[in-house]
C-alpha positions as CSV (number, residue, x, y, z in Angstrom):
1,M,0.1,0.1,-0.3
2,D,1.0,3.5,-0.9
3,P,1.7,5.3,2.4
4,L,-0.3,8.7,3.2
5,I,2.4,11.2,3.7
6,D,1.3,14.9,4.8
7,I,3.6,17.7,4.0
8,E,3.0,21.0,5.7
9,I,5.2,23.8,4.3
10,E,5.6,26.3,7.2
11,E,8.8,27.9,5.3
12,D,7.5,29.5,1.8
13,G,11.2,29.8,1.1
14,W,11.3,26.2,0.7
15,L,9.2,25.9,-2.7
16,D,11.1,29.0,-3.9
17,A,14.6,26.9,-2.9
18,L,13.2,23.8,-4.9
19,P,9.8,24.1,-6.1
20,D,9.0,20.3,-6.1
21,A,9.9,19.7,-2.4
22,I,6.8,18.1,-2.0
23,A,8.0,15.5,-4.4
24,V,11.5,15.4,-4.0
25,V,10.0,14.2,-0.1
26,E,7.7,11.8,-0.7
27,T,10.1,9.7,-3.0
28,G,12.6,9.9,-0.1
29,V,10.0,8.7,2.3
30,V,9.0,6.5,-0.1
31,A,12.4,4.9,-1.1
32,A,12.8,4.4,2.5
33,L,9.8,2.4,3.3
34,K,10.4,0.6,0.4
35,A,13.5,-0.7,1.0
36,V,12.9,-2.0,4.2
37,N,9.9,-3.9,3.0
38,F,7.3,-2.1,5.0
39,K,4.1,-3.4,3.6
40,D,1.4,-2.2,6.3
41,Q,-0.5,1.3,5.3
42,A,1.6,4.3,7.3
43,D,1.4,7.2,8.0
44,I,3.9,10.3,8.2
45,V,3.8,13.7,8.8
46,V,6.6,16.3,7.4
47,L,7.3,19.8,8.6
48,L,9.2,22.2,5.6
49,C,10.1,24.7,8.4
50,D,12.9,27.5,8.8
51,D,16.2,27.2,11.3
52,A,14.2,29.4,13.9
53,E,11.4,26.7,13.8
54,M,14.1,23.4,13.8
55,K,16.0,25.4,16.9
56,R,12.7,25.5,19.0
57,L,12.1,21.9,18.0
58,N,15.6,20.9,18.9
59,A,16.1,23.0,21.9
60,E,11.9,21.3,22.8
61,Y,13.0,18.1,22.6
62,R,16.4,17.1,22.2
63,N,18.1,20.2,24.2
64,K,20.3,21.3,22.1
65,D,19.4,24.9,21.3
66,K,20.6,25.5,17.6
67,A,19.0,24.7,14.1
68,T,19.5,21.3,12.7
69,N,19.0,19.9,9.2
70,V,16.4,17.0,10.1
71,L,14.8,16.2,12.7
72,S,12.5,12.8,13.3
73,F,9.3,12.0,15.6
74,P,8.7,8.4,16.1
75,A,5.2,7.8,17.1
76,P,4.3,5.8,20.0
77,K,3.6,2.2,19.3
78,S,0.4,3.2,20.9
79,M,-0.3,5.0,17.6
80,Q,0.2,2.5,15.5
81,I,-3.0,0.0,14.4
82,K,-1.5,-3.2,12.7
83,G,-3.4,-3.8,9.7
84,V,-5.1,-0.8,9.6
85,L,-2.5,2.5,9.5
86,D,1.0,3.0,11.0
87,H,1.5,6.8,12.5
88,L,5.3,6.2,11.8
89,G,5.7,9.3,13.3
90,D,6.5,13.3,12.4
91,M,9.6,14.5,10.6
92,A,10.9,18.4,10.5
93,L,13.6,19.6,7.9
94,G,15.1,23.3,8.1
95,L,15.2,25.0,5.1
96,Q,18.3,27.7,5.8
97,T,20.2,24.8,7.4
98,C,19.4,22.2,3.9
99,V,20.6,25.2,1.4
100,R,23.3,25.5,4.0
101,E,24.5,22.4,4.1
102,A,24.1,21.5,-0.1
103,K,26.1,24.4,-0.8
104,D,28.9,23.9,1.7
105,Q,29.0,20.2,0.5
106,G,28.6,20.8,-3.3
107,K,25.5,18.8,-3.5
108,T,22.3,19.9,-5.3
109,L,19.7,20.9,-3.0
110,K,17.7,18.1,-4.5
111,N,20.0,16.0,-3.2
112,H,20.4,16.5,0.2
113,V,16.5,16.7,0.5
114,L,16.3,13.1,-0.7
115,H,18.7,11.9,1.7
116,L,17.7,13.8,4.6
117,S,14.3,12.8,3.7
118,V,15.5,8.8,3.6
119,H,17.7,9.7,6.4
120,G,14.5,10.6,8.5
121,T,12.3,8.4,7.7
122,L,14.8,5.3,8.6
123,H,14.9,7.0,12.1
124,L,11.2,6.8,12.3
125,L,11.4,2.8,11.5
126,G,13.6,2.8,14.7
127,Y,17.2,2.8,12.7
128,D,19.7,5.2,14.7
129,H,23.4,5.9,14.7
130,I,24.1,5.7,17.8
131,D,27.1,3.5,17.5
132,D,29.4,3.1,15.0
133,A,27.8,-0.5,14.2
134,Q,24.0,1.0,14.1
135,A,25.6,4.0,12.2
136,E,27.3,1.6,10.0
137,T,24.0,-0.4,9.1
138,M,22.0,2.5,8.5
139,E,24.8,4.7,6.4
140,D,24.8,1.3,4.5
141,L,21.4,1.3,3.6
142,E,21.1,4.7,2.8
143,R,23.8,4.7,0.1
144,R,21.5,1.3,-1.6
145,I,18.6,3.3,-1.2
146,L,20.2,6.7,-3.0
147,N,22.2,4.5,-5.1
148,G,18.8,3.8,-6.4
149,L,17.6,7.6,-6.6
150,G,20.9,8.0,-8.9
151,V,21.9,9.8,-5.8
152,A,25.5,9.7,-4.9
153,D,26.7,8.8,-2.0
154,P,26.6,11.5,0.9
155,Y,29.2,9.9,3.4
156,A,31.8,9.5,0.5
157,D,33.5,12.6,1.5
158,G,32.7,12.7,5.4
159,H,29.5,15.0,5.1
160,A,26.3,13.9,6.1
């Protein structure tokens, strides 16, 4: 089944910087779900916001007083109804950080947002990079997914 992906554009600059932002995020989310053979009906909410909102979210939920590129908030198991609808969680992407990182890393914004959409979705599915073994597993999966989308290895030059 196709996932239900609700993309909220809070920062209008997203469509100026990346006119097909909605399609790019959807592509990344769907590719990540397919890569792990997720077959249940799923719901994911994605917020495209500015760095001020990312800083607020990062401070509130991670005690880090700075903006970041992507945040993922996996839904509690109680919000998942097997066979009906799995609310996997919410994700947010910060425009200014994404634009700056893409430029600094010599990547297109589209490819960077694809990567971050895949990365964030994998977090919603329980993947993490807290230790080296987890990071290696998650990054290998990201590389495979992105390769299938025609995106170069985002970790090849030490950037993520």
